[in-house]
N, C-alpha and C positions, 0 to 999 in steps of 0.2 A: 494604415498610417496615413496621418494628416501631415499635409506640408503645407506652407504659407507661401504665397507669392505677392507682390505688390503690384497693383495697377492703378490707372489713373481715374480719378471721377471728376467731372466737370459739372457743376450745378449750376443752373440759372433759373432765375425767377421769370414764370411765364403765366401771365393773370394771376390768379390767387394760389397757383400750385409752384413747386420747384421740381424741376426735371434734372434729373442726375443721368449722365450719360459716360460710359467706358469706351473711350475711342480705341483700344487695343482690340476690344472683341466686338464693337457695334452693338453694344447692349445697353438699353435706357430703362429707366424705371422714374418714378415721381413720389411726391410727398407733400403734406402740408406745411412742412418746415424743410430748412436745408439737412437737418439731422435725420429727420425721417426720409426723405429723398435718398440721402447717402445710404441708410440701413437697409432700405427698399432694394437699392442697386446691389449691395452686397448679398442680399438674400437672393436676387436674381442670377447674379454671378455664380453664387455657390451652386445653385440649381442647375445651371448650365454646365458646370463641371460635372455634375454628379450623373448627368443624363447623355452628356454629348460624348461620341466616340473620339478616340485620339485623332482620326481624320479630319472631323468636323474642327475639332479644336486648333488642330495644326493650319487648317485652312483659313480660318477666321483671325487667329492671333496675329496681331502687327506688331512685331517686336522692337522695330526700329523707329518709333513713335518720337516725333520731336515736337514740343510745345513750346513757344516763345512769344513774347509781346514784340509787335513792331510799330514803328513810327510811320504815320501816313500825314503827308503835306495835303492839307484841305484848304 
């Protein structure tokens, strides 16, 4: 039985690549475009869930993630 969960994907350009990162599980991937980086991250996350034990998943999963913008005086 498959179930779906929502995780965060942070994507940023680095040189000629796009880096995608899931902060809840500390898993990253990359791609030539933002969409490719995102799809590669989804693939990496699915592989992690297929192969990781329940113990490893619970150790790595950070459920109380907060992402926000801040204003800094410069």
